[in-house]
N, C-alpha and C positions, 0 to 999 in steps of 0.2 A: 378538491385536493387531494394529494396523494401523500398520506401521512410519512412515509419514510421514503426516501431517495437514498440510494447506493449509489458511488462512485466505485468503479472496478478497480482492481490493482493488476498486476503483471500477469501474462499467460492466459488472457480473454481474447485475443483477437480472434475474430470469426471470417476468414477468408471468402471472399465471393458471395458476402453476406451484405446487403445494405445498411447502413448504421443504423436506421428506425427500427430495422427487424432484428438487429443483432442487441439491440436494449432491450428489446419486447422479450426476447430469447431467454437472455440472462435472466428477466425478471421471472419468467416463468420457471426456470430452473432453480431461483433461491428462492421463491415466495413458501415451497413448501419446507425449506429450511427452517425458516423464519418461523413458519407454525410450528414446526417441531419445537423450535426455543421456546416459543410460549406456551407448550403443553409441559414441555419439562420443568420450566419454571411455577408450574401448576396455577397459572393465572387465570382468573374467570372469565377472561376476555378473548375474543380471536384475535390473532395477530392483524395488525394493519396491513393496509395494500401497499405494495411495493413496486418502487421504477426504478429504472437505471440510467444513468449519465454514462453515456460510451463514447471512448474516446480512441481506442485502441487502433482504431485502422490510420489515424493519423500518425501513429511514430513508426510503423511497419515500412521498411525500403520494400518495393515490389521485387528488386533483385536480391533480395537477401531470403534464402530459404529457410526452411527450421532447421536448427542445428542442435544436435544431440549435447547435452551438458557437459560431456568428457571432453568435446572438441574444443578447449581451452585456446589453442591456436589460432583459432578464427578472429580472436576479439580483437578491436582497432587499438590504439593506444588510450582511446579516451575510456573506451569499455573495459580495458585492464584496469584503467586507474579508480573504476566504480569497485572493480573485484577486488583490486587490494586495500582499499578503504574497507569493504564491507570484512573480508577476513581477519585486519586489525582489529577492527570492532568487535567481531566474533571472540577474540582470543587467541587466533593463528599467532605463531611469532613471526618476526620480521627473517625474511632469507639472509643465509650469510654467504650466497652466492656471489662471486663478482659481476656478474652479468645482471644482477637484479632481480626485477619480479617480470622476468621471461616467461617460457610457458613451463619450463622446469621447475622453477622455484613454486608458481602457482601450484601444480600438482601436487608438489611436496607440503604444501600448506593446507590444502583440500584433503591430503592424507591424514595429516596430523588431527585437523579439526574432525575428519571424519571418525577417527578413532576415539578422540577425546569426546565427543557429542555421543555414539553409539548410532552414527547415521552412516547411510551408502554415501562414499564417493559421487557415484553418478546420479544422486537426488541433488545433493548438495550444490554440485557443478552446474545440473539445469537450473535451478534457481538461481543461482549467482550469474549464470549467463542470461537470461530472463531479465532479471534485475538489473545488469549491465546494460544490455542493448536499449530496454526499455528506458531506463533513467538519464542515460547518456544521450537517446533520440531527443527528448524532451528537454533536457537541462541545457543543450547547446546549439538547439535549433529554434532560433526566435520565432518563426513564424510557425511552427508544430506546437510550440508553448502557449503561443497567445490562442491559436485555433483550440487547442484543448479547456484550457480556462472558458473559452467562449463558449463550449458544450456544456460545462458544468453550470455556468451560470444561465444558460438557456433554459437548462432542465430545471431549475431552482426558479425561473420566473414563471416556466410553465405549470410546476406543478407544486408550488408553494407549500413544500413539505415542512412539518415541523422538526422533523430529525433529517439530519445529512449525515449517513454512515459510510466514511470513507475509509477503503481499505489498502495496504501495501503503498505501491505508487502514487493509487487514487489520493490518497491521504495528501500527499504532495500537492497535486494538482487542484484539488479541492481547498487546500490552505490557500495557496496561491490565487484561485478564482475569488475567493471570500476577501482575500486583502484588495483584488483590482476592481471590485464592484462593490464597494462598501455599500449601495444600498441594500444589498443582498442580506435578507434575514432569515435567520434560523433557530428556534428555540435551543435545540440541542445538536451538537458535533461531537458523534461519536468514530474516534479513529481506532482502527481495529488492525495488529501486525504492522504498526506503522515504522516505516524507515527515514520519519522528517528529521530525526537526529543526527543520523549518519555524519559523522564529522566527514569534513573537506567535499567528499563528491556528492552528497545532497544538502546537507546541514547548510553549509557556507558556500553556496552558489543558490540558495532561497532569495526569491522577491517577494515583500522587501527583504534586505539585506539585514542578518539579525546584528544587535548591538552588543557590543560587552558579552558576548558569548549567549547571548537571549533571544530566541525567537518572540513575537509579538503576536498579540490577539486579534484577529479580524474583530471590526468594530459590532458586527452585524450577529455574533455568535452569541447566545443567550448563556450557555454553559455548555463547557467542553469536558468529555471524560475520552480516556484513553484506554484501551483492554490490548493485552499482549499475552498471548501462552508465554509459557517460560522457556519453551523449548523451540518458539519460534525466530528462526535464524536472521528473519527478515527484519524484525523487530528489534533493532540495534540501533543506539542504545534501549535496554529495556523502559526505563522510566524518562517519558517525554517531559514529565515535570521538572526535572533536573534544568530542562531547556526551553521549555514553553511553559506560558501559564496557563496550564490545564487546571480544571476544578478538581479532577479525581485521577488517578491512576489505578486498574486495578489488575490484578493477572488472572487468567481463565484458561484452564487447562483443558484445550480441545482435542488434543491425541497424539501419541506418536508417529503415526502413520499420516494423518492430517493436519499437520501442524502449522499451516500456513492461509488455507483455502478460504476465501469470504464465506462459502456454504457453511464450513465448519466452523467459524465464529457465528454465524447467524443461529444455527442449531442449538448454541449454547445458552443455559440458563441467565448467565449473567447478562449477557447480550439482550437479551429480551426484558430481562428486568430494569436494565438501565433505559431501553428505550420506552419502555410502558410507565416508568417514575413521573411524579410532577416533575415540569422544567422551568417552573416559577423560580 
């Protein structure tokens, strides 16, 4: 049994690498970060073994090359809708221009948000483009959506983890997989840097469909904890408990420069303490 299974988020595509190997490489990369988190927490036991469910290859179009974050004009209408929802949830104002959310207003919104949050325009735009492309690919293409959920379900059945840690868009895939396969059981579901509650672009597109503004709890989940850095702009809105029946939401500051990566969350003592706590 693998005690912890991670479901990766955006930005983890490994081109020309077989999926099983990509999953193993990500686990190798992140295991030392989880080890560091256990040491930071002062735990007297070693960190559990980590495995990864890898689905990024399913969402990537082979004819689309990597795009610099500042190239907002390359977004499709569907991807631009995700960026618009993300900007509004992050606090950016509605554009006043008659042309609506075309490239120029997007740039103005990013300029405003970058100044307001003290972030680089290019960093914010790159994250938004990655989120928009992967989220739109997952949510609007049923075949890819089913295949990604099947990969997560198969990984849970293979590894029988006590803890499922789902990061970024991976929290969406894991949430839907747990619902689609109600026989799957995990003692603890940990969402980190999650955009599950992002209005319109993600929340309103979930399966099963939210009812009366609330998402539902997968029946196989024993306990659900949500962790988010206050500066993680992908984790919007910050408190999943306002839209989902989570048992606990906590903030954990993972750093100004590394404010969204799974490695940074795994290395935080709060994540280690959450994983190591009894889950009964």
